[in-house]
C-alpha positions as CSV (number, residue, x, y, z in Angstrom):
1,M,-169.6,-114.0,94.1
2,A,-169.9,-111.1,91.6
3,T,-173.1,-110.9,89.5
4,N,-171.1,-111.1,86.2
5,E,-168.4,-113.7,85.7
6,S,-165.5,-112.8,83.5
7,W,-162.1,-114.1,82.6
8,D,-159.1,-112.1,81.1
9,G,-161.3,-109.1,80.9
10,L,-164.1,-111.0,78.9
11,R,-167.7,-111.4,80.1
12,L,-169.6,-114.7,80.3
13,D,-172.9,-114.9,82.2
14,G,-176.5,-115.8,81.7
15,N,-177.1,-112.9,79.4
16,T,-174.3,-113.8,77.0
17,V,-175.2,-114.1,73.4
18,V,-173.8,-117.0,71.6
19,L,-172.3,-117.4,68.1
20,G,-171.0,-120.6,66.6
21,I,-168.3,-121.3,64.0
22,I,-168.9,-124.6,62.1
23,G,-166.5,-126.6,60.1
24,D,-164.9,-130.1,59.6
25,P,-162.2,-129.9,60.9
26,I,-162.5,-127.0,63.3
27,A,-159.4,-127.1,65.4
28,Q,-157.5,-124.8,63.0
29,V,-159.9,-121.9,63.3
30,K,-158.4,-118.6,64.8
31,A,-161.6,-116.4,64.8
32,P,-163.1,-117.3,68.2
33,L,-161.0,-115.2,70.6
34,P,-160.4,-112.1,68.4
35,L,-164.1,-111.8,67.4
36,T,-165.1,-112.2,71.0
37,R,-162.7,-109.6,72.1
38,L,-163.9,-107.2,69.3
39,L,-167.5,-107.7,70.2
40,Q,-167.0,-107.2,74.0
41,A,-164.8,-104.2,73.1
42,R,-167.9,-102.8,71.5
43,G,-169.9,-103.4,74.5
44,I,-171.7,-106.5,73.2
45,N,-172.1,-109.4,75.6
46,A,-171.3,-112.2,73.2
47,V,-168.9,-115.1,72.5
48,L,-167.8,-117.2,69.5
49,V,-167.4,-120.9,70.1
50,P,-166.1,-123.6,67.8
51,M,-168.5,-126.3,66.6
52,H,-167.2,-129.4,64.9
53,V,-170.0,-130.4,62.4
54,E,-169.9,-132.9,59.5
55,S,-171.4,-131.8,56.3
56,G,-174.5,-134.1,56.6
57,N,-175.5,-132.5,59.8
58,V,-175.5,-128.9,58.8
59,A,-179.1,-128.7,58.0
60,S,-180.3,-130.3,61.2
61,L,-177.9,-128.2,63.2
62,L,-179.5,-124.9,61.9
63,N,-182.9,-126.2,62.5
64,A,-182.1,-127.0,66.2
65,L,-180.2,-123.9,66.7
66,H,-183.1,-121.7,65.6
67,A,-184.9,-122.8,68.7
68,V,-182.1,-121.2,70.9
69,H,-183.1,-117.6,71.5
70,N,-179.7,-116.5,72.5
71,I,-178.0,-117.8,69.3
72,A,-177.2,-114.7,67.2
73,G,-175.8,-116.6,64.2
74,I,-173.2,-118.8,62.7
75,V,-169.8,-118.3,61.0
76,V,-169.3,-120.9,58.3
77,T,-165.9,-122.4,57.4
78,V,-164.5,-125.3,55.3
79,P,-166.2,-127.3,53.9
80,H,-169.7,-126.1,54.6
81,K,-169.9,-122.7,52.7
82,Q,-171.6,-123.9,49.6
83,R,-173.7,-126.6,51.4
84,A,-175.3,-124.0,53.7
85,A,-176.0,-121.7,50.9
86,G,-178.2,-124.3,49.4
87,L,-180.4,-124.6,52.5
88,S,-183.5,-122.5,53.1
89,I,-181.6,-119.2,53.8
90,D,-182.2,-115.8,52.7
91,L,-179.1,-114.9,50.7
92,S,-177.5,-111.6,50.0
93,R,-176.5,-110.6,46.4
94,A,-172.8,-111.6,47.1
95,A,-173.9,-115.0,48.5
96,R,-176.3,-115.7,45.6
97,E,-173.6,-114.9,43.1
98,A,-171.1,-117.2,44.5
99,Q,-173.6,-119.7,45.8
100,A,-171.8,-119.7,49.2
101,V,-172.1,-118.2,52.7
102,N,-169.6,-117.7,55.4
103,V,-171.9,-116.1,58.1
104,I,-175.5,-116.7,58.8
105,R,-177.7,-114.6,61.2
106,R,-180.7,-115.8,63.1
107,T,-184.0,-113.9,62.6
108,A,-187.4,-114.5,63.8
109,E,-188.4,-115.9,60.3
110,G,-185.3,-118.0,59.8
111,W,-181.8,-117.5,58.7
112,Q,-180.0,-114.7,56.5
113,G,-176.7,-115.5,54.8
114,E,-173.8,-113.2,53.7
115,L,-170.4,-113.9,52.0
116,L,-167.6,-111.8,53.4
117,D,-164.7,-113.8,52.2
118,G,-164.2,-112.0,48.9
119,A,-164.4,-108.5,50.4
120,G,-162.1,-109.6,53.2
121,F,-159.5,-111.2,51.0
122,L,-159.4,-108.1,48.7
123,A,-159.1,-105.7,51.6
124,G,-156.2,-107.7,53.0
125,L,-154.4,-107.5,49.7
126,V,-155.0,-103.8,49.5
127,R,-153.7,-103.3,53.1
128,N,-150.5,-105.1,52.0
129,G,-150.1,-102.7,49.0
130,V,-151.4,-105.2,46.3
131,D,-153.2,-103.7,43.4
132,V,-155.1,-106.4,41.4
133,E,-156.3,-103.9,38.6
134,G,-154.9,-105.0,35.2
135,H,-153.1,-108.1,36.6
136,S,-153.8,-111.9,35.7
137,V,-154.9,-114.2,38.5
138,G,-154.2,-117.9,39.0
139,L,-156.7,-119.2,41.6
140,A,-156.6,-122.8,43.1
141,G,-159.9,-123.8,44.5
142,A,-163.5,-123.3,43.3
143,G,-165.2,-123.9,46.7
144,G,-167.0,-121.3,48.7
145,A,-164.0,-119.1,49.4
146,G,-162.7,-119.6,45.9
147,N,-165.9,-118.4,44.4
148,A,-166.1,-115.3,46.7
149,I,-162.4,-114.5,46.0
150,A,-162.7,-114.9,42.1
151,L,-165.7,-112.7,41.9
152,A,-164.2,-110.0,44.2
153,L,-160.9,-109.9,42.2
154,A,-162.7,-109.7,38.9
155,A,-164.9,-106.9,40.1
156,A,-161.8,-105.1,41.4
157,G,-160.4,-105.0,37.8
158,A,-158.2,-108.2,37.4
159,A,-157.4,-108.6,33.7
160,S,-158.2,-112.3,34.0
161,V,-159.1,-115.0,36.6
162,D,-158.1,-118.4,35.6
163,V,-159.3,-121.3,37.8
164,H,-157.9,-124.7,38.9
165,D,-159.8,-127.3,41.0
166,V,-159.5,-131.1,41.2
167,D,-163.4,-131.1,41.0
168,E,-163.8,-130.2,37.2
169,A,-167.6,-129.5,37.7
170,K,-166.8,-126.9,40.3
171,R,-164.2,-125.3,38.2
172,A,-166.3,-125.1,35.2
173,A,-169.1,-123.7,37.1
174,L,-167.0,-120.9,38.5
175,V,-165.5,-120.0,35.3
176,E,-169.0,-119.9,33.6
177,R,-170.2,-117.7,36.5
178,L,-167.3,-115.3,35.9
179,R,-167.9,-115.2,32.1
180,A,-171.7,-114.6,32.7
181,L,-170.8,-111.5,34.7
182,G,-168.6,-110.2,31.8
183,H,-165.2,-111.2,33.2
184,V,-162.3,-112.8,31.4
185,A,-161.8,-116.3,32.9
186,G,-160.6,-119.7,32.0
187,N,-159.0,-123.0,33.0
188,W,-155.6,-122.9,34.9
189,D,-153.2,-125.7,35.3
190,A,-151.8,-124.4,38.6
191,A,-148.4,-124.4,37.0
192,S,-148.3,-121.5,34.5
193,P,-147.2,-118.2,35.9
194,R,-149.7,-115.5,36.9
195,D,-149.2,-112.0,38.4
196,L,-151.1,-113.1,41.5
197,V,-151.4,-116.6,42.6
198,V,-154.0,-117.6,45.1
199,N,-154.7,-120.8,47.1
200,A,-158.3,-121.1,48.2
201,T,-158.1,-124.7,49.0
202,P,-157.6,-126.5,52.3
203,A,-154.4,-128.0,51.0
204,G,-151.5,-126.8,53.3
205,M,-153.3,-127.2,56.6
206,R,-151.4,-130.3,57.4
207,E,-147.6,-130.6,56.9
208,S,-148.2,-133.7,54.8
209,D,-150.4,-131.9,52.3
210,P,-148.8,-131.6,48.8
211,L,-148.5,-128.1,47.4
212,P,-151.7,-126.9,45.9
213,I,-149.9,-124.8,43.2
214,A,-146.8,-125.8,41.3
215,L,-143.5,-123.8,42.1
216,S,-143.3,-123.1,38.3
217,A,-146.3,-120.7,38.7
218,I,-144.3,-118.4,41.0
219,R,-142.1,-115.6,39.8
220,P,-139.9,-113.2,41.8
221,G,-141.9,-109.9,42.5
222,H,-145.2,-111.5,41.8
223,V,-147.7,-112.1,44.7
224,V,-148.6,-115.4,46.3
225,A,-151.6,-115.4,48.8
226,D,-153.1,-118.2,50.9
227,V,-156.5,-118.4,52.7
228,I,-155.1,-120.8,55.3
229,M,-154.7,-119.4,58.8
230,E,-153.0,-122.5,60.4
231,P,-150.2,-122.8,60.0
232,A,-149.7,-119.0,59.8
233,T,-147.0,-119.6,57.0
234,T,-147.9,-122.5,54.8
235,Q,-145.4,-124.4,52.8
236,L,-146.6,-122.7,49.7
237,L,-146.0,-119.3,51.2
238,A,-142.6,-120.4,52.6
239,R,-141.4,-121.6,49.3
240,A,-142.9,-118.6,47.4
241,Q,-141.0,-116.3,49.7
242,E,-137.7,-118.2,49.0
243,L,-138.4,-117.8,45.3
244,G,-138.6,-114.0,45.7
245,A,-142.3,-113.6,45.6
246,R,-144.3,-111.2,47.8
247,I,-146.7,-113.2,50.2
248,V,-149.9,-112.5,51.8
249,H,-151.0,-114.7,54.9
250,G,-154.5,-116.0,55.5
251,R,-154.7,-114.1,58.7
252,H,-155.1,-110.9,56.7
253,M,-158.3,-112.0,55.2
254,M,-159.7,-112.9,58.6
255,N,-158.6,-109.7,60.2
256,E,-160.3,-107.6,57.6
257,Q,-163.5,-109.8,58.0
258,L,-163.8,-109.5,61.9
259,E,-165.2,-105.9,61.9
260,A,-167.7,-106.9,59.1
261,M,-168.7,-109.9,60.9
262,A,-169.5,-107.8,64.0
263,D,-171.5,-105.5,62.0
264,F,-173.4,-108.3,60.3
265,F,-174.4,-109.9,63.5
266,F,-175.1,-106.9,65.7
267,G,-174.9,-103.7,63.6
268,G,-176.7,-104.6,60.3
269,V,-175.2,-104.8,56.8
270,P,-176.8,-103.2,53.8
271,R,-178.3,-106.1,51.7
């Protein structure tokens, strides 16, 4: 038998470094294979594996995993981004501002958290030819991803960022956070038209989910973006396209984040 086991060109052996991706649910995540391929193409013997973890167990999981020396870190997805940021983690500036994380790396002293959602989402828009400067934004979802996206769009020059969330406290907190940083922000009914309409909620992962944004908010030629990666084209995006809007899929945000994740875990990211 060969010293190093591999499958489909990928390496897996006793020296493999492990990354986990935690969420609830977890079956919808698409990052494990592409991030593993990217890391190994860089010559890094590492794999990303899914971990189905309920919210109440996130803290105990991190405590346990810190004792595992070949754990490099954790990718954090719905609904744990804000809960994880509230734990004893050294947060980057972006993570502190949004009070959310989507990557955590293990250090000898503990855990360091970063938030790449906003930069990844914005880069996905830019790659699809969308310029947010001077345009109005309607954002559904004030969770971890929503906070990151709102802050990134506002910093990129959006004329206004108006927020909708069924959790009024979360919505109000995000609006206040944006205003405190000098941005124009307010409440959104998820029905009034905006130049850029964004779904940053989990609604749309299941076929039975109601639309997170009313079709009255969508105009021909405007842009509708979704953070959901499975299904690739959500009902919201399909209907928006039928109405003549430009659409941006969730995979674009993920694709833009993969290189940044690899840098964060193994190449270092300026903090």
